[in-house]
N, C-alpha and C positions, 0 to 999 in steps of 0.2 A: 660366236667369238667377239669380244668387245674390241673396238678400235681405240687406240691410244693416240692422244694429241702430243706430238713431240716437237721440240724446239731446240734451237742452238743455245748454248750457255749464255745466260744474261739477256736473252730475248724473250719476248712474250710468247706464251703457249697458244695465244689466240691472235695471230697476226692480222686477222680480219677485223679485230675489234677496233672501233673508232675511238680514238683518245679525245677526251673532252678538253678543248682549249678555246679560249675566247679572245676577242680583241676589245680593248676598253679605250674609249675616248674620254679621258678625264678633263672635262671642260670647265671654263670659268663660270659660265651661266648654267649649262646643262651637261650632264654626262650620260653616256650610253654604253651598252655592252652588246656585242654581236658574236655570232658563231657561224660555222659552215655546216650545213645540213644537206645531205644528198648532193654535194658539189656546189651548192648555192649559199652565199653568205646572206644572213638575215639578222636584223636587230631583234633582241629578245625583249619582250614586254612584261610589265608587272601584272598583278592580279586585276587591276582596273583597266588594263589595256593600254597603259602609257608606255611609249618607247623611251621618252626623255625622262631623266631623273634630275630635277633641279639641284644644282650643286650648292645646297643650303643645309647647314647643320645647326640644330638647336639643342642646347643643354638645359634640361628641365630641373626643377627644384627637387624632384624625387630621385634624382640620379640617373634617370633614363635619358636617352638621346633620340631625337627625331631627325630624320634625314629625308629630304625631298619635298614633296608637296605640303605635307603637314608643317614642316619647318618654314617653308616659304610663306604660308598663310599667317605665320606669327611674326614675320620680320619687322612689322611696324609697331606691334604691341610689346615685343620683347627684343628690341634691337641689340642690346648689349650682349645677349646670350645666343643670338641667332646670327651665325656667321655666313655671309655670302661672299662670293668671288675670292675664296681663299687661295685659289691658284695664283692670284696676283701677288700674294705675299710669299710664295714659295721661293726660297733661296734669296730673299731680299732683306735689306736692312731698313730701319725706320726712316732713314734719310732719303730712301729711294721711293717712298710712297707719299701720296697726298693725304696727310692725316686729317686735314680740315673737313673733308667730305666723308670721313669714316666715323660711325657712331660707337666705336669700340674703345675700351681702355687698354691701350697698348703697354706692354712691358718689354723692355729691351735688355737682354742679358747675353753674356758671352755664350756662344754656341757650344763650346767644348773646352774643357780644361786641358785637353791634349795640345792645344795651340794657343796658349795665353799670350804669345807675342803678337798675334794678329789682332788688328783693331776692329775687324768686321764683326758684326753682331747679328743675331737672328731675331726676327719678329715673333713675339708671343702676345696672346690676347688674354686678358683677365676675364673669366666667366664665373658663373656661380658654381661650376664644377671644378674650378681651379684654373691655373694658367695653362693655356693650350697653344701649341705651335701650329703653323700652317700644315706641317707634316701630319700631325695627329688629326686635324680636322679633315684633311684630304683622305686619310685612312678610313674614316667613318663612311665617306662616300664610296670608296672602293669596297668596303665590307658589304654595303648594301647591294652593290652591283654583283659581287661574288655570290651572295645569298640568292639573288634573283636568278643568276645563271645556273647554279647548282640545283635549284628547285625546278627550273624549266627543263634542264637537260637530264635530271634524274641521277646525278652522281657527282663525285668530287672532280674538280678541275686539275689537270696536270700542269697547267700554266696559262699565262696570259701575256699578250703583247699589249703594252700600254703606250699610247701615243703622247708625244710632247711637242710643243712648238719647235720648229726648226731652229729658231734663234734663242732657245733656252741654252744658258751656259752650263758649265760643268756642275756648279753648285745647285742649280735648279733641277738638273737631271738626277743628281744624287738624292735630292730631297724627294723627288717623285719615287725613286726606288725605295727609299726609306718608308714612305707612306704605304707602298705596296707590301713591303715586308711586314709592317704592323697590321695590315689587313689580312695577312695569312695567304698572300698570293705569291706564287712562283713566277717571277718575271722572265719570260722567254727572251724578250728583247724590248728595249725602248725604241720606238719607231717615230721618226719625224712625221708630224701631221700632214704636211703636203705630200710626202712620199706615200703615206697610207692612202690618201685621196687618189693619187695617181694609180696605185695598184687597183683600187676599186673601179676607177673610171676606165683604165686601160683594159682590164680583163673583161669588163662588162661590154665594152664597145669595140674590142679588137682593133684599137687605133695604133698607129705608129707615127712618129714624128717628134718634133720639139714642142713642148707645151709649157705654159706658165701656170703654176698652181698659186692662185691668189687666195690666201686664207686669212680672213678677218673674223676672229672669234669674239667672245665677250670681253677678254682681257688682253689678247695678244694678236699681233699681226705678223704673218710670214709670207714671203714670196719666194718660190723656188722654181728654177727652170730645169725641166727634166727632158731627157731624150729617151723615148720609148721605142725599142726595136727588138723584135723577136723574143719577147719575154724578158728582156733586160731593161731595168729601170735605172738609168744613170742620172744622178743629180749633177748638173753642170755648175750650178751656183745657187746660193741661197742668201737671203738678206731679210731684214725685218725690224720689228720693234716689239720687244717683249713687255712693253708697258703701254700699248695702244690697242684699243678694242672697242666693242660695243658699249662698254660701261662709260667710256669717255663721251660718247654721243649722248648718253643719258644725262651726264653731268652738265653738258652744254644746255640742255633743256632745263635742268634743275637751276642753274645759275640765272637763266633767262626769267624763270618764274619768280625767283627772289627779286630780281631787278624790277619786274613789272608790278609785283604785289606790294613792295615796300614793307614787308612784314618784319616783325621783331626777330632777333636771333633765335634760331630753332634749337630745340633740345634734340636728343638722340632719336626719340620716337618720331618726331615730326620730320626730321631729316630723312629717316628711312622711308616714311610714308610718302614724302614728296619724291624721293628717288624712284620708288616703285611706280608712282603715277607718271613720272617722266619716262620710264621704260615702256609703260603701257601706251603712252602717247606716241613714242617712237615706232612701236610695232603697228599701231593703228594707221600711222601715216604711210606705211608701206603700200596700202591699197586705197587710201582716202586722201582727199584734199585738205581736210581740217581735222584737228583732234581737240576734244574738250578736256581740259584739266581742271577737275573739281575735287577739292578735299577740305576737310574741316580740321583745323589745327587744335592742339590741346589748349592754346591760349584763348580760344573762342573765335579767332579769326577764320574767315572763309576765303579760300582761293578759288576763283572761277575765271579761267582764262581760255581763250581759243588760240591754238597754235596752228598756223597754216603750213603746208608742205613747203611753200616758197620761203617762209621765214626759217623753217628748220634747215633748209638747204644753206641759207646764209649763215646760220649759226655754226654749221659744221663743215663749211667749205675748207677751212684750214686743216681739219682732221682728215678729210678726203685727200687733200694734197700731201699730207704726211705719209700716206700709203704709197703714193706714186714715186716719191724720192727713192725709197729702197728698191722699188721695182726697176727704176732706171739703173741703179747700181748693180743689181743682179744681172741685167742684160749686158752691162759693160763688162762685168767680171767673166761672163760666159763668152764674150766676144761676139755677141749677136745683135741684130737689129730687129725692129718690130716686124719686118718683112719675113724674118726667119721663123716666126712663131705660127704654128699651125692652129693652135687653139688656146683659150684661157679657161681653166676650170675654176669655178667659184666654189669656195669652201667656207663654212662657218655661217651661223645664223645671221650675223650682221651684214652679210653680202646680199641679203634680201632688200636692203634699203635701195630705193630707185636711184639716188644720187651716186651710190657706189657703182652700180652696174653701168650707169650712164658715163661716169668718169673713166671706167676701165674700157668700155667700148670705144670711147673717143680717143683714148691714148693708143690703143692697139689697132684702131681702125677696123674692128670686127666685133661681132656680137659674142659676148662670153657664153660658154657652155654651161647650161643650168639644168640639164635633164636628169641629174641625180640630186636627191634631197641634200642640200648643203649641210644640214644638221647631222645626217647619218653617214655620209660618204666616208668620213675618217674611220669610224668604227667598223664599217664594212671592210675597208681595206686592211685594217689591223687584224680582223678575223681571218682573212685569207692568209696573211703571213703567219698567224698563230697556228692555223691548221697545218701549214707546211712544217713549221718548226717543231710541232708536236709529233711529227713522224707519220701523219696521215698522208695517204697518197693524194697527189694533186694532178689534175688533168693537164696543167700547164707548168712547165719548168720556169721557175720564177727566181730571178737574180736581182737583188737590190744593191745598188752601188750608191750609198749615201755620202754626204760630205760633212765635215766639221764646220760649224757656223762661225767660230771666232778663233783667231790665231792663238797659239800656245807658245810660251817662251820663258826665258830666265832673266833675272836681274843681273846686270853687269855693273862694273864700276861706274860711278857717276849717276846712279839711279836710272840707268837706261835699260831698255828691254831688248834682248836679243831673241828674235822669233825663231823657233825651232820647227814648228809645224804651222804653215800659213793657212789661213781660212780657205774654205772650199776645197781642202784636200780630201780625197776619197777615203772612206772608212771601210774596214779597219786599216790602221796605218801605224808604222813604227819609223821614227826618225832619230838619228844620233848626230851629235855635234861635239867637237872637242873644245875644251876650255883649258886655261892654265892658271897658275898662281900669280898673284900681284906683288907679293913681297918675298924677299930672300928668306929661306928657312921656313916658309909657311907649311904647317903640318895638318891644317884642317881647312875645309871650304864649306861655306853656307850656301845651300841651294835654295833659291826662292823662285817658286813656280808661279807664273802669271798668265792671265788670259785677257785678250783685248787687242785692239788695233793701234793704240796710241804708242808713242815712243818712250814716254816717261812712266816709271813704275807707279807714280802717284795717280796716273790717269787710267790704270788697268786694274783688273780684279785680281786680288791676291788669293791664290788657291791653297798653297801649302809651303812649308819650310822644313828642310831637314839638313843634317850635316854629314859630310864625308870626312872622317878622321883617319889618321894613320898615314897621311901622305909623307913620303920620305923628304926630309929637309933638303931643298935644292935652291939653286939660284932662281930668282923670279923669272918666270917664263919657261922654265925647263920642264916642269911637271906636265903630264898629259892626262887630263880628266875627261873621260868620255861620258857624256850625259845622254841617255836614251829615253825618248818619250814614246809611249805606246798607248794608242787610243783604240778601244774595242768597238764593236758594232753598235753599242749603246751610246757611244760618244763619251765614255768615261775613261779617265786618264790614269796611268801609272808611270812613275819616273824612277830611273835608276842612275847611279853615278859610279864609275869605276876608274880607279887610278891604274893606268895601263902598265906601269913597270912592276908593281907589286900585286896587281889584281885585287886590291882591297875594294870592296863594293858596299854601297849603301843604297837602299831603295825605299820607295813609299808608294802605296796605293793612295792616290790623292783623295782625301776626304775633305771636301771644301769646308771653309769656316762657317758656311751657312747651313751645312748639314747637321745631323745629329751624331753624337759620339756613339761608339759601340755600347758603352754603359747605359746611355740614355735609351737606346733602342731596346736593349735587353730588359731594362726596368719597365718600359712601356709594354713590352710583350708579356712579361710576368704579370703586370697589372691587368692586362686584358684577359689573360688566362684565369686569373683570380676572379675578375668581374664576370666572366662567362659562367663559372661555377655558382657564383652568387645569384646571377640572373636565373640560372636553372632552378636553384632552390626557391627563389621568389616566385617563379612561375608555378612550380609544383604546389606551393602553399596557397597561391591564389586559386588555382584550380580545385584544390581540396576544399577550400572555404566555399566556393561557388556550389559545388556538389552537395556539401553539407547543408548549406542554407536552403537550397531547393528541397531537399528531403525533409528538413525540419518543418518548412511551411506546409508541405503536402501532408505530413503526419498530423500536425496540429489541426488542419482542416478536416482530415478524416476522423479524428477523435471527436471533434465537435459534432459531426454529423452522425457517426455510427458507433460511438463508444458502447452503446447498449448491446452490441453484438459480442462483446468480450466478457469473459469470466474475470473475476477480480484478480486472480493470479496472472492471467494474460495481460490485463491492463497495467498491472504493477510492473511487469517485466518491460513492457513498451515504454512506460513513463521513466523507468530507471535508465534504459538505454538512451532515451531522448534527453534526459537530464545530463548524462555524461557527455553527450555530443555538444550540447549547448555550453557546457563548462569549458570545453576544449576549443571551441570555434574561434575564440579571440586570441588563442595562443599562436606560437610560431613553429610548432612541431607538426609538419604536414603528414608525417607518418601516423602520429597519434590521431589526427583528425580523420584520416582515411580509414584507420582501423575502427574508430568509433562509428563512422558512417556505415561500414560493412556490418558492424554488430547491430545497429538499428535496423538495417535492411533484413537481417536474419530474424530479428525479434518480431518484425511486422509481416513476415511471410504468411502466417496463418490468418492474421487480421485481413490481409489483402484478399485471401481466398474467400473468407466469409463475406466481405463486402461485395465481391464479384457475384457470389451466390445470391445475396440479398438483392442486388441490382437486377439480376436475371429474373428473380421471383417477382419483383415489383413490375417488371416489364410484361410478365405473362399473366399477372393477376387480372381476372375479369375478361380475359380474351377467349373466344371460341377457337377450337383447333382449326376450324375451316378458315378463320381470319388470318392465320399465321402464314407467312411466305416461307414455306419449307423447301 
């Protein structure tokens, strides 16, 4: 009698089946993907054994796209179409970046027709493949990681936890979610990078206490203070700078080289070449006293300089100090002193720099914890959280209590900001506050949502605007408008406004002005689906042509050598089939090429048998039976 697998309605019939979920560290310089296998989190590697994927995307002339090491190798020869550090452009305007050191042709256009009243604009880059946003570029990196994961795990992913800097604002978080959606990923959660690192570190070491997560990546800096206790990871405070990272250390070397060499103004190719050499010098100085910087510019000039570790420390001491100011603020916000800190976890490749570790050790009066790879720890923690959210059993009950990095509020009369949710509030959170009308008989109210710590609207980030209409005409100050802010576990915001006497309500899921509109996302998704079909057809055509070419060469060689084995009718049939294939091979119909290849194979079957017989006969001619190895 057969056994039947039964299940509750809506549940899997195979409860033991492990759901495939991953954690992704979408980094400025490098990105990684990790998963949990047999209760252990591990980083997934590519076919060449690389764990890291350089966050570099190149758009080729033939319409193809390179991601990772191939693209990185071309960044100095094709700088305008090879995009590096796209994460620094996520959710930002042109005014917020240093254009002078970027070899790209920037295009700045309104992000969405849905909010024409907002002055914020999104960064886009002109490439040979058209205008590309940071969201689209990041999506290519995520696609590559998704492909790696599905190939390694042998199935489709149910979802991914993607990490973001703790100090990413709402616009940058939404841009990250948009990129994941374009890449075909189901986002289980956006997780702050320091929190992910704490998860990986805490579970691996079974530690408890209050820890500082010092996270200096390629383009962002975060510091978070977390309390770890019995599987509960509670973020007490967070601070940082989303425009400070290892790239800035590279630029200090770059500027020093320009000062020392007195070379002519650089073109885009030379700029990218010198920035690459600067990064290599920075990495070399991690373990050496001196670094040689040698490169040949397109102008014929030769740069040959030696940078000492001592000089590098002098050049970057202000950058190191810039990481300690947010650290002090985070301690103050948490109401702690350095004596309360049990350990400092170093996260991000830039924390390998000796001057960083020395400065942190000096500030906290203790040696930082570095026993986990700073490049991998964030992805490992994200994988643990993804495994839990996917519904797989976990050996440890894990509760994450994260915080919102920046205050959220509304514009009030006089261009002032009224904060509704203060920074460092634990997520998820909902807060409501009542407002009233300013004029007699006022029947509508404009709700302007802002993010930031400043008191004036002009100094904060504008997130959204919407209107509440239908307010009963009353004397100024009589109406009661209740505005509710709700922030989910990803740190994304929705706002509603209700007039309390009539219950008229308006609401908005905040789509920041730096994000993409729904129409833009749908257009990109449709485009990617269309491109996928085109790519499939192109691959089939290329494979058919390769097979056909190989067969043609083999048949031509065989006819030259053994055509005497064929009768005239047999030879004519083969030549006819060969001619038909040669006529089709330059076409674009892969089905026709494949059919002609098969027809030629059939036509030459008897010829192949005759050649085999003749080959055996030649091998045996003149041999004695006793000489044969039977």
